[in-house]
C-alpha positions in Angstrom: 30.3 -6.7 17.9 28.6 -6.1 14.7 26.1 -3.3 14.0 23.4 -1.6 16.2 20.9 1.4 15.0 17.5 3.1 16.1 15.3 4.3 13.0 13.1 6.7 13.5 10.7 9.4 11.6 11.1 12.9 12.4 8.3 12.6 15.1 9.6 9.5 16.9 8.0 6.6 15.5 10.2 3.1 14.9 10.6 2.7 11.1 10.0 -1.1 11.2 10.8 -1.5 7.5 13.8 0.4 7.4 17.3 -1.4 6.0 20.5 -0.7 6.8 23.3 -1.4 4.5 27.3 -1.3 5.2 30.0 -0.8 2.4 33.7 -0.2 2.7 35.6 2.3 1.0 35.8 0.9 -2.2 32.0 0.6 -2.5 31.6 -3.4 -2.0 28.4 -4.2 0.5 29.5 -6.3 3.6 26.5 -6.0 5.7 23.0 -5.7 5.2 20.4 -5.8 8.2 16.4 -5.0 8.5 14.8 -3.0 11.6 12.5 -5.2 14.2 9.1 -4.0 15.2 10.6 -1.2 17.2 13.1 0.3 14.3 15.9 -1.5 16.3 18.8 -2.9 14.0 20.9 -5.1 15.4 23.6 -7.7 13.6 26.0 -9.5 15.2 28.7 -9.7 12.1 31.9 -8.4 13.3 33.2 -5.5 11.1 37.3 -5.4 10.4 38.2 -1.9 11.4 38.5 1.2 9.2 36.1 3.4 7.5 32.5 2.5 5.8 29.5 4.1 4.8 26.0 3.1 6.6 23.0 4.1 4.3 19.8 3.9 5.4 16.5 3.1 3.4 12.7 3.0 3.8 9.8 2.7 1.4 8.2 6.4 1.4 11.8 7.9 2.7 14.6 9.7 1.7 18.2 8.0 2.1 20.2 8.6 4.6 23.9 7.8 4.3 26.4 8.3 6.7 30.3 7.4 7.3 31.4 5.2 10.4 34.4 4.4 12.0 35.3 0.9 12.8 37.8 0.6 15.8 39.5 -2.6 17.5 35.9 -3.0 18.9 34.9 -4.3 15.3 31.2 -2.6 15.9 29.1 0.1 14.7 27.3 2.0 16.8 25.3 4.2 14.4 23.4 5.2 17.3 19.9 7.2 16.2 18.8 7.7 12.7 15.7 10.1 11.6 14.4 9.4 8.2 12.4 12.4 6.4 9.6 11.4 4.3 9.9 11.5 0.7 7.8 15.3 -0.4 9.1 16.8 3.1 5.9 16.0 5.1 4.9 13.6 7.8 1.5 13.2 6.4 0.0 13.9 3.0 -1.1 18.0 3.0 -4.7 18.5 4.5 -7.8 18.7 1.6 -9.1 16.4 -0.9 -7.5 14.3 -3.2 -9.0 12.1 -6.1 -7.7 8.6 -6.6 -6.1 8.1 -10.1 -7.4 5.2 -11.4 -4.9 4.7 -14.2 -1.8 4.4 -11.6 -4.4 2.2 -8.6 -5.7 -0.9 -8.5 -8.1 -2.7 -6.5 -7.2 -6.8 -6.5 -8.2 -9.7 -4.5 -6.9 -13.0 -4.0 -9.1 -16.1 -3.2 -7.7 -19.6 -2.5 -8.5 -22.6 -5.2 -8.4 -26.4 -4.5 -6.5 -25.5 -1.3 -3.4 -25.4 -2.9 -2.7 -22.5 -5.4 -4.7 -18.9 -5.6 -6.5 -17.3 -8.2 -5.7 -13.6 -8.7 -8.8 -11.2 -10.1 -9.1 -7.1 -10.0 -11.5 -4.7 -10.7 -10.6 -2.6 -13.5 -13.7 0.1 -12.8 -13.6 2.6 -9.9 -13.4 5.9 -8.5 -12.5 7.1 -5.1 -11.9 10.4 -3.0 -9.8 10.9 0.1 -10.5 13.7 2.4 -7.3 14.7 4.8 -8.2 17.0 7.9 -5.7 19.4 8.9 -4.1 18.2 12.3 -5.2 17.5 14.9 -8.4 16.0 13.5 -6.7 13.6 10.8 -8.4 10.5 12.6 -12.0 11.9 13.2 -12.8 14.0 10.5 -10.7 12.5 7.2 -12.6 10.1 5.2 -12.6 7.7 2.3 -15.3 7.0 -0.2 -15.0 4.5 -2.7 -16.8 3.2 -5.4 -16.5 0.0 -7.4 -18.4 -1.4 -10.5 -19.0 -4.7 -9.7 -18.9 -6.0 -13.5 -15.3 -5.0 -13.9 -14.0 -8.0 -12.0 -11.4 -9.5 -14.4 -9.5 -12.6 -13.5 -8.0 -13.8 -16.9 -10.8 -16.1 -17.5 -13.8 -15.2 -19.3 -16.0 -18.1 -18.2 -15.0 -17.4 -14.7 -15.7 -13.8 -14.7 -19.5 -15.0 -15.9 -19.4 -16.8 -13.1 -18.5 -14.1 -10.5 -21.0 -11.8 -12.3 -23.5 -14.0 -11.3 -26.3 -14.2 -8.6 -23.9 -17.2 -7.1 -21.4 -14.5 -6.4 -21.4 -10.4 -7.3 -25.0 -10.6 -8.7 -24.1 -7.4 -10.7 -27.2 -7.2 -12.7 -29.1 -6.3 -8.9 -26.1 -4.9 -7.4 -24.1 -3.2 -9.8 -21.6 -1.3 -7.7 -19.6 -2.4 -4.3 -19.4 0.9 -2.0 -16.9 1.9 0.8 -17.5 4.7 3.0 -14.7 5.2 6.3 -16.4 6.2 9.5 -12.7 6.9 11.4 -8.8 6.3 11.1 -6.9 4.7 14.2 -3.2 5.2 14.3 -1.1 2.2 14.4 2.8 3.4 13.4 4.3 6.0 12.0 2.9 5.5 8.6 0.1 3.3 9.5 -3.2 3.5 10.4 -6.4 1.2 10.6 -9.4 2.9 8.2 -12.8 2.0 9.8 -14.9 2.1 7.4 -18.5 0.2 6.0 -18.5 -1.8 3.0 -21.8 -2.5 0.4 -21.6 -5.4 -1.6 -24.5 -7.5 -2.9 -26.9 -5.5 -1.1 -25.2 -6.1 2.4 -23.2 -3.7 4.5 -20.5 -4.7 7.3 -17.8 -2.7 8.6 -14.7 -3.8 7.1 -11.2 -2.1 8.4 -8.2 -1.4 6.1 -4.5 -1.8 7.2 -3.4 1.0 5.6 0.2 2.2 4.7 1.2 5.8 3.5 4.3 6.0 1.4 4.7 9.5 0.5 4.1 12.4 -1.5 5.8 14.0 -4.3 5.1 16.2 -7.5 4.0 14.6 -10.8 5.5 15.2 -14.4 2.2 17.2 -15.3 2.5 19.8 -12.3 0.2 18.0 -9.9 0.9 16.5 -6.3 0.9 12.7 -5.7 0.5 10.7 -2.8 0.9 6.9 -2.7 -0.8 4.5 -0.2 -1.2 0.5 0.0 -4.4 -0.9 2.0 -5.0 -4.5 2.8 -8.1 -6.6 4.0 -9.5 -9.8 4.6 -13.0 -10.6 3.7 -15.4 -13.7 3.9 -17.9 -14.0 1.1 -20.4 -15.4 3.7 -20.4 -11.9 5.7 -22.1 -11.1 2.0 -24.4 -13.9 1.3 -21.9 -15.4 -1.1 -22.1 -19.0 0.0 -21.8 -20.7 -3.4 -19.1 -23.6 -3.4 -18.3 -26.6 -4.8 -16.8 -29.8 -3.0 -14.2 -31.7 -4.5 -12.5 -34.6 -3.4 -11.4 -35.0 0.6 -13.8 -32.2 1.5 -11.4 -29.5 0.0 -13.8 -26.5 -1.6 -13.1 -25.6 -4.5 -12.9 -21.9 -4.0 -11.9 -20.4 -0.4 -14.2 -18.6 1.9 -11.8 -15.9 2.8 -10.6 -13.1 0.2 -7.6 -11.2 0.6 -8.0 -7.5 -0.9 -5.3 -5.5 -1.8 -5.3 -1.6 -2.8 -2.5 0.6 -4.2 -3.5 3.7 -4.8 -2.2 6.8 -6.0 -4.1 9.8 -5.4 -3.9 13.5 -6.9 -4.4 16.6 -4.8 -7.4 18.4 -5.4 -11.1 17.4 -7.4 -10.7 16.0 -10.1 -13.1 15.6 -12.7 -13.5 13.0 -15.2 -12.1 15.3 -17.6 -9.3 16.4 -16.1 -8.5 12.9 -15.3 -8.4 11.7 -19.2 -6.4 14.9 -20.0 -3.9 13.7 -17.6 -3.9 10.1 -18.8 -3.8 11.3 -22.6 -0.4 13.5 -21.9 1.1 10.3 -20.2 0.2 8.6 -23.1 1.6 10.8 -25.9 4.7 11.0 -23.4 5.0 7.2 -23.7 4.5 7.0 -27.5 7.2 9.8 -27.9 9.3 7.8 -25.7 8.8 4.8 -27.9 9.9 6.9 -31.1 6.6 7.2 -32.4 
């Protein structure tokens, strides 16, 4: 009984984050299930005999919809569903891409007193991505990024001054945080491990990023954009940031592990600052027009 399906990309990879929704002929949702790590969908909820619509969605993919007829067996066997990436390609087109800082973020999260989290972000950064043609994506594709350390912003001026001090980022002596990739390893249909070296506070360490590709599409300003999300964890002591304050019961005021989250939009081609400012200026004017200014 219930629903079964297998969700795949065009090249046969499982889409682990797909969601399958079943609606009846009135448009009422009667079932919703998520794919497992292998792209399989299994929901035991029995369905009343009749006609239904099955809709499959996943971030970065065009939605899929099809009719399904449930008989006295009270189950819908959808079979294999193939999702196409938004933009029509399984990978971003080869070439150089420039990260758009106005629509990207570099954020970090640290535990505080063992019970909550402090969120911060860097507001000044630049990066470029070079995607090699197949079959050399993994060996010749590159990512390079520079973050201005003094641009740390946690929403608290006193805390930000401390983070810029020699106890932490030491921005006077080490104004830039750098990342240069050394290779890519595919781990799923839209996921890679990016191997690279992170330079921070005068220390260079190997750091891997868990990277997800979210799709490619045209923007309103005549460009082509690709979206990515990447995460990693850093240990402060690896970069000589050993400061801490122990409060009651031996609990550290600040956690030793930082979770880093990157949300990136990249524009195809090499964009100079002048070009980026032009794009952002157009976006700002359009936003003002939308508000009736």
